[in-house]
Backbone as CSV, one residue per row, in Angstrom:
resi,resn,N_x,N_y,N_z,CA_x,CA_y,CA_z,C_x,C_y,C_z
1,UNK,102.346,173.489,-8.442,102.651,172.452,-7.886,104.369,172.383,-8.300
2,UNK,105.003,171.777,-7.097,106.335,171.617,-7.451,106.591,170.211,-7.700
3,UNK,108.069,169.666,-8.645,108.225,168.417,-8.643,108.698,167.817,-7.202
4,UNK,108.918,166.345,-7.662,109.585,166.003,-6.636,111.023,165.598,-6.983
5,UNK,111.639,165.618,-6.017,113.057,165.427,-6.011,113.589,164.697,-7.453
6,UNK,112.553,163.116,-7.378,112.908,162.105,-8.476,112.324,162.810,-9.849
7,UNK,110.907,163.578,-9.755,110.755,164.394,-11.120,112.238,164.941,-11.348
8,UNK,112.977,165.782,-10.502,113.482,166.750,-10.821,114.754,166.105,-11.164
9,UNK,115.016,164.576,-11.007,116.150,163.691,-11.527,115.853,163.297,-13.132
10,UNK,114.933,163.177,-13.235,114.512,162.647,-14.250,114.727,163.158,-14.994
11,UNK,114.105,164.890,-14.799,114.553,165.564,-15.830,115.949,165.973,-16.252
12,UNK,116.440,165.881,-15.332,118.062,166.384,-15.604,118.677,165.360,-15.990
13,UNK,118.445,163.918,-15.593,119.250,163.254,-16.643,118.702,163.025,-18.345
14,UNK,117.351,163.119,-18.646,116.782,163.336,-19.746,117.584,164.387,-20.287
15,UNK,117.398,165.550,-19.930,117.491,166.689,-20.661,119.575,166.758,-21.073
16,UNK,120.444,165.975,-19.562,121.679,165.822,-20.005,121.893,165.306,-21.181
17,UNK,120.689,163.823,-21.383,121.151,163.156,-22.675,120.590,163.629,-23.934
18,UNK,119.595,164.913,-23.970,119.024,164.951,-24.971,117.863,164.306,-25.367
19,UNK,117.331,163.658,-24.579,116.193,162.652,-24.999,116.083,161.548,-23.709
20,UNK,115.073,160.717,-23.866,114.552,159.906,-23.032,115.042,158.709,-23.280
21,UNK,115.637,157.823,-21.929,116.222,156.384,-22.146,115.812,155.411,-21.252
22,UNK,115.014,154.639,-22.331,113.986,153.712,-21.384,114.791,152.571,-20.532
23,UNK,116.434,152.315,-20.874,117.339,151.992,-20.102,117.051,152.425,-18.317
24,UNK,116.726,153.855,-18.246,116.951,154.060,-17.068,115.621,153.888,-16.344
25,UNK,114.725,153.694,-16.826,112.937,153.385,-16.309,113.205,151.609,-15.816
26,UNK,114.006,150.796,-16.822,113.828,149.757,-16.712,114.598,149.101,-15.380
27,UNK,115.770,149.963,-15.267,116.806,150.023,-14.271,116.005,150.099,-12.871
28,UNK,115.040,151.045,-12.519,114.380,151.475,-11.902,113.310,150.355,-11.283
29,UNK,112.760,149.843,-12.227,111.988,148.779,-11.912,112.368,147.262,-11.428
30,UNK,113.556,147.106,-12.076,114.396,145.947,-11.509,114.715,146.263,-10.168
31,UNK,115.511,147.158,-10.223,115.794,147.410,-8.565,114.989,147.528,-7.540
32,UNK,113.855,147.861,-7.958,112.606,147.647,-6.663,112.263,146.334,-6.418
33,UNK,112.230,145.509,-7.865,112.323,144.031,-7.339,113.177,143.360,-6.651
34,UNK,114.881,143.837,-6.787,115.815,142.990,-5.976,116.317,143.498,-5.075
35,UNK,115.715,144.385,-4.493,116.441,145.226,-3.393,115.062,145.685,-2.511
36,UNK,114.926,144.967,-1.083,113.753,144.770,-0.072,113.705,146.278,0.487
37,UNK,114.640,147.027,0.098,114.749,148.566,1.258,114.607,149.404,0.110
38,UNK,113.454,149.556,-1.102,113.773,150.376,-2.166,112.988,151.581,-1.273
39,UNK,113.769,153.406,-1.771,112.898,154.109,-1.344,113.187,155.176,-2.378
40,UNK,113.235,156.090,-2.215,113.609,157.899,-2.933,115.061,157.381,-3.415
41,UNK,115.993,157.265,-2.561,117.458,157.435,-2.898,117.741,156.388,-3.726
42,UNK,117.282,154.924,-3.440,117.416,153.753,-4.572,116.980,154.097,-5.828
43,UNK,115.428,154.495,-6.046,115.337,155.085,-7.190,115.672,156.085,-7.809
44,UNK,116.609,157.265,-7.438,116.916,158.219,-7.724,118.565,157.466,-8.383
45,UNK,119.086,156.492,-7.515,120.157,155.928,-8.137,120.686,155.204,-9.398
46,UNK,119.183,154.851,-9.361,119.176,153.325,-10.395,118.658,154.436,-11.835
47,UNK,117.873,155.729,-11.652,117.383,156.094,-12.791,118.809,157.083,-13.215
48,UNK,120.118,157.190,-12.409,120.771,158.412,-12.490,122.282,157.466,-13.183
49,UNK,122.328,156.285,-12.786,123.610,155.523,-12.567,124.435,155.911,-13.772
50,UNK,124.171,156.292,-15.151,124.887,156.337,-15.923,125.078,157.887,-16.348
51,UNK,124.548,158.447,-15.581,125.123,159.761,-15.833,126.253,160.433,-16.078
52,UNK,127.329,159.943,-16.077,128.578,160.180,-16.622,128.691,159.990,-17.898
53,UNK,127.830,159.119,-18.881,127.810,159.228,-20.147,127.454,160.112,-20.677
54,UNK,126.328,160.924,-20.111,125.807,162.145,-20.697,127.128,163.164,-20.682
55,UNK,127.872,163.482,-19.739,128.743,164.096,-20.007,130.495,163.627,-20.667
56,UNK,130.633,162.796,-21.160,131.289,161.862,-21.784,131.802,162.488,-22.922
57,UNK,133.353,162.617,-23.504,133.652,162.916,-24.943,133.635,161.117,-25.390
58,UNK,132.650,160.767,-26.057,132.754,159.475,-26.822,133.659,159.537,-27.454
59,UNK,134.555,160.651,-28.185,135.730,160.463,-29.125,137.457,159.800,-28.180
60,UNK,136.707,160.263,-26.912,138.002,159.403,-26.430,137.871,157.800,-25.689
61,UNK,136.822,157.209,-26.264,136.492,156.059,-25.789,136.971,155.285,-26.899
62,UNK,137.846,154.157,-26.538,137.973,153.104,-27.262,137.304,151.750,-27.044
63,UNK,136.606,150.817,-28.049,136.028,149.725,-27.487,136.252,148.786,-26.774
64,UNK,137.644,148.860,-26.348,137.868,147.673,-25.672,137.798,148.715,-23.791
65,UNK,137.494,149.943,-23.876,136.758,150.495,-22.588,135.699,149.468,-21.808
66,UNK,135.087,148.937,-22.628,133.953,148.280,-22.298,134.178,147.402,-21.017
67,UNK,135.214,147.404,-20.920,135.627,146.195,-19.760,136.960,146.584,-19.076
68,UNK,137.229,147.891,-19.231,138.765,148.436,-18.709,138.579,148.917,-17.411
69,UNK,138.830,147.934,-16.602,138.670,148.371,-14.829,138.692,150.005,-14.320
70,UNK,139.204,150.394,-14.873,139.960,151.888,-14.589,138.921,152.542,-15.109
71,UNK,138.421,152.415,-16.523,137.251,153.101,-17.197,136.288,152.815,-16.552
72,UNK,135.689,151.864,-15.872,134.286,151.610,-15.168,134.657,152.196,-14.006
73,UNK,135.633,152.288,-13.315,135.724,152.639,-12.337,135.522,154.299,-12.173
74,UNK,135.968,154.868,-13.373,135.891,156.272,-13.444,134.524,156.967,-13.821
75,UNK,133.798,155.702,-14.650,132.404,156.038,-14.939,131.830,156.018,-13.788
76,UNK,131.911,155.244,-12.737,131.256,154.926,-11.492,131.420,156.179,-10.756
77,UNK,132.380,156.516,-10.363,132.728,157.551,-9.553,132.329,158.990,-10.179
78,UNK,132.730,158.786,-11.476,132.232,160.148,-11.770,130.487,160.613,-11.980
79,UNK,130.112,159.431,-12.315,128.498,159.740,-12.240,128.392,159.607,-10.732
80,UNK,128.737,159.427,-9.536,128.665,160.031,-8.497,128.873,160.836,-7.465
81,UNK,129.746,161.618,-8.251,130.179,162.939,-8.757,129.426,163.810,-8.973
82,UNK,128.849,163.712,-10.323,128.020,164.316,-10.906,126.600,164.626,-10.064
83,UNK,126.101,163.746,-9.648,125.013,163.629,-8.924,124.900,164.196,-7.294
84,UNK,125.940,163.993,-6.909,126.296,164.595,-5.799,126.406,166.236,-5.864
85,UNK,126.509,166.704,-6.834,126.590,168.303,-7.065,125.286,168.910,-7.092
86,UNK,124.304,167.724,-8.395,122.984,167.851,-8.464,121.554,167.884,-7.428
87,UNK,122.185,166.912,-6.681,121.280,166.438,-5.415,121.408,167.791,-4.384
88,UNK,123.076,168.097,-4.116,123.358,169.222,-2.779,122.634,170.225,-3.509
89,UNK,123.048,170.882,-5.022,121.852,172.218,-5.289,120.369,171.994,-5.290
90,UNK,120.299,170.660,-5.094,118.799,170.479,-4.752,117.996,170.852,-3.471
91,UNK,119.249,170.808,-2.789,118.599,170.625,-1.313,118.339,169.112,-0.784
92,UNK,119.086,168.246,-1.218,118.620,166.779,-0.673,119.390,166.601,0.438
93,UNK,118.913,165.550,1.355,119.491,165.280,2.925,120.793,164.712,2.702
94,UNK,121.788,165.011,3.451,122.546,164.605,3.596,122.734,162.311,3.466
95,UNK,121.892,162.231,4.127,121.541,160.322,4.087,121.192,160.151,2.813
96,UNK,120.395,160.723,2.066,119.857,160.369,0.539,120.978,160.621,-0.365
97,UNK,121.686,161.856,-0.772,122.918,161.630,-0.995,124.180,160.752,-0.470
98,UNK,123.822,160.214,0.238,125.470,159.746,0.516,124.828,158.052,0.293
99,UNK,123.491,157.493,0.425,122.623,156.401,-0.522,122.818,156.216,-1.853
100,UNK,122.532,157.693,-2.656,122.792,157.534,-3.791,124.290,157.474,-4.412
101,UNK,125.276,158.324,-3.598,126.610,157.736,-4.324,127.114,156.459,-3.821
102,UNK,126.727,155.818,-2.909,127.346,154.499,-2.517,126.615,153.719,-3.303
103,UNK,125.846,153.727,-3.861,125.079,152.821,-5.028,125.651,153.348,-6.671
104,UNK,125.882,154.392,-6.900,126.203,155.026,-8.357,128.058,154.267,-8.102
105,UNK,128.260,154.160,-7.113,129.890,154.743,-6.882,130.704,153.228,-7.461
106,UNK,129.676,151.965,-7.357,129.859,150.778,-7.691,129.106,149.948,-8.169
107,UNK,128.213,150.349,-9.566,126.818,149.688,-10.034,127.722,148.986,-10.783
108,UNK,128.937,149.043,-11.184,129.304,148.096,-12.503,130.096,147.204,-11.840
109,UNK,130.637,147.162,-10.822,131.140,146.200,-10.496,130.604,145.406,-8.720
110,UNK,129.776,146.237,-8.494,129.042,145.740,-7.091,129.862,146.070,-6.000
111,UNK,129.483,145.383,-4.804,130.120,145.798,-3.427,128.899,145.087,-2.547
112,UNK,128.263,145.574,-1.866,127.403,145.212,-0.831,126.231,144.641,-1.854
113,UNK,125.232,144.626,-0.676,123.994,144.119,-1.234,123.043,144.779,-1.960
114,UNK,122.887,145.958,-1.734,122.349,147.393,-2.149,122.979,147.721,-3.981
115,UNK,124.299,147.575,-3.712,125.007,147.829,-5.136,125.142,146.816,-5.800
116,UNK,124.861,145.528,-5.332,124.873,144.175,-6.195,123.431,144.272,-7.102
117,UNK,122.543,144.765,-6.152,121.125,144.877,-6.613,121.146,145.742,-7.815
118,UNK,121.786,146.950,-7.746,121.635,148.022,-8.702,122.700,147.456,-10.011
119,UNK,123.727,146.641,-9.668,124.520,146.155,-10.753,123.666,145.418,-11.657
120,UNK,122.636,144.280,-10.835,122.018,143.260,-11.467,121.064,143.797,-12.162
121,UNK,119.896,145.007,-11.331,118.931,145.652,-12.156,119.663,146.366,-13.312
122,UNK,120.724,146.999,-13.339,121.298,147.282,-14.662,121.435,146.493,-15.965
123,UNK,122.109,145.271,-15.531,122.665,144.134,-16.124,121.130,143.681,-16.847
124,UNK,119.969,143.693,-16.402,118.613,142.774,-16.465,117.868,143.828,-17.718
125,UNK,118.133,145.448,-17.176,118.040,146.358,-17.946,118.463,146.245,-18.932
126,UNK,119.482,146.524,-19.065,120.570,146.073,-20.427,120.437,145.303,-21.484
127,UNK,119.676,143.833,-20.765,119.339,142.946,-21.894,117.973,143.104,-22.282
128,UNK,117.315,144.219,-21.312,115.814,144.333,-22.231,116.056,145.524,-23.143
129,UNK,116.810,146.616,-22.909,116.380,148.135,-23.702,117.787,148.315,-24.526
130,UNK,118.986,147.623,-24.204,120.221,148.317,-24.729,121.179,146.603,-25.898
131,UNK,121.222,145.825,-25.594,121.692,144.681,-26.253,121.315,144.344,-27.429
132,UNK,120.445,145.228,-28.075,119.752,144.866,-29.424,121.066,146.099,-29.996
133,UNK,121.207,147.417,-29.341,122.082,148.169,-30.012,123.823,147.536,-30.750
134,UNK,124.105,146.921,-29.338,125.124,146.154,-29.465,125.035,145.347,-30.559
135,UNK,124.089,144.553,-30.694,124.380,143.483,-31.795,124.440,144.031,-32.941
136,UNK,123.098,145.109,-33.302,122.659,145.253,-34.613,123.839,146.552,-35.220
137,UNK,123.763,147.111,-34.318,124.800,148.593,-34.249,126.247,148.602,-34.092
138,UNK,126.431,148.502,-32.773,127.869,148.443,-32.112,129.020,147.538,-33.016
139,UNK,128.461,146.426,-33.257,129.122,145.263,-33.703,129.735,145.647,-35.116
140,UNK,128.888,146.602,-35.747,129.431,147.130,-37.530,130.866,148.493,-36.597
141,UNK,130.540,148.805,-35.807,131.553,149.915,-35.524,132.677,149.587,-34.768
142,UNK,132.284,148.752,-33.616,133.226,148.288,-32.167,133.477,146.700,-32.400
143,UNK,133.317,146.049,-33.796,134.217,144.830,-33.880,133.340,143.893,-32.926
144,UNK,133.198,142.476,-33.206,132.709,141.527,-32.764,133.420,141.278,-31.693
145,UNK,134.705,141.405,-31.690,135.760,140.499,-30.668,135.534,141.558,-29.396
146,UNK,134.822,142.766,-29.565,134.704,143.698,-28.258,133.378,143.502,-27.965
147,UNK,132.418,143.327,-28.558,131.012,143.365,-27.923,130.528,141.817,-27.452
148,UNK,131.356,141.142,-28.307,130.443,140.066,-27.640,131.519,139.905,-25.940
149,UNK,132.684,140.055,-25.972,132.943,139.964,-24.293,132.305,141.278,-23.491
150,UNK,131.802,142.100,-24.071,130.471,143.275,-23.007,129.479,142.387,-22.669
151,UNK,128.914,141.779,-23.981,127.425,141.161,-23.471,127.788,140.085,-22.533
152,UNK,128.401,139.213,-23.088,129.223,138.008,-21.862,129.191,138.557,-20.174
153,UNK,130.180,139.954,-20.471,130.321,140.427,-18.901,129.286,140.681,-18.211
154,UNK,128.496,141.408,-19.042,127.168,141.900,-18.268,125.774,140.975,-17.662
155,UNK,126.061,139.616,-18.427,125.456,138.588,-18.105,126.059,138.120,-16.407
156,UNK,127.413,137.777,-17.182,128.046,136.993,-16.065,128.630,137.975,-14.726
157,UNK,128.423,139.259,-14.515,128.519,139.708,-13.289,127.620,139.769,-12.568
158,UNK,126.034,139.299,-13.406,124.893,139.532,-12.132,125.264,138.741,-11.016
159,UNK,124.625,138.831,-9.927,124.946,137.865,-8.770,124.090,137.260,-8.042
160,UNK,122.837,137.337,-8.428,121.515,137.088,-7.893,120.857,136.129,-8.882
161,UNK,120.732,134.744,-8.624,119.849,133.903,-9.328,118.641,134.409,-9.847
162,UNK,117.595,134.931,-9.258,116.598,135.796,-9.376,117.153,136.953,-10.851
163,UNK,118.028,137.563,-10.795,118.184,138.415,-11.344,118.983,137.834,-13.295
164,UNK,119.762,136.601,-12.591,119.897,135.715,-13.624,119.231,135.229,-14.654
165,UNK,118.244,134.779,-13.846,116.971,133.833,-14.626,116.123,135.053,-15.409
166,UNK,116.144,136.107,-15.156,114.882,137.103,-15.673,116.156,137.655,-16.613
167,UNK,117.148,137.761,-16.820,118.050,138.311,-18.170,118.638,136.801,-18.891
168,UNK,118.436,135.418,-18.634,118.678,134.730,-19.195,118.427,134.280,-20.909
169,UNK,116.876,134.778,-20.851,116.122,134.313,-22.182,116.650,135.572,-23.340
170,UNK,117.004,136.637,-22.658,117.570,137.812,-23.771,118.719,137.776,-23.648
171,UNK,119.821,137.369,-23.163,120.983,137.181,-22.924,121.196,135.816,-24.290
172,UNK,120.485,134.637,-24.075,120.719,133.581,-25.168,120.278,134.085,-26.496
173,UNK,118.900,134.363,-26.409,118.661,134.546,-27.674,119.714,136.210,-28.708
174,UNK,120.165,136.983,-27.701,121.095,138.227,-28.089,122.363,137.371,-28.698
175,UNK,122.778,136.728,-27.865,124.344,135.810,-28.092,124.032,135.165,-29.529
176,UNK,122.876,134.216,-29.625,122.601,133.530,-30.968,122.373,134.672,-31.936
177,UNK,121.754,135.733,-32.169,121.743,136.717,-33.136,123.044,137.492,-33.311
178,UNK,124.046,137.354,-32.376,125.433,137.811,-32.284,126.286,136.980,-33.318
179,UNK,125.997,135.877,-33.009,126.698,134.903,-33.898,126.446,135.038,-35.297
180,UNK,125.014,135.236,-35.502,124.702,135.364,-36.685,125.156,136.431,-37.764
181,UNK,125.909,137.906,-36.989,126.834,138.907,-37.735,128.043,138.694,-37.845
182,UNK,128.514,137.469,-37.257,129.909,137.444,-37.006,130.461,137.269,-38.345
């Protein structure tokens, strides 16, 4: 039995990171909730939106890069390019490739309705799966003054009321926890 393209993407992303990351599954879950026209391309974009990080030299990243527009732009566009190569190699249709690239290339800053929906799904998932790591671990190595703005930005960039409502409880909880480690 052959794998679906989405299954190949999951394997590629997980292998690239060397582990399974729940954030990607939850981003898929939330994008399906936030985007009316959800299909294979959207599922692939949601799961692979952060693929650039798997190939990044983390020793060259500074804590202030979390909110550096050029850094974020390179992250988005680099991830889109990585996925373009992967999808082309795996004989994906041009239409699917273009949709995936369109979504990933602006998943941090948003743009149109679909890009905003992925950005929102990324944020809601962040508050479910990643924020604890920032509050409990990253704050120890990357300073409170850098972690707090990252968490605030992840919440305040949310474009829809529905997504903001989903993230609000976790945002408030983890901001309170962050104040305890200050």
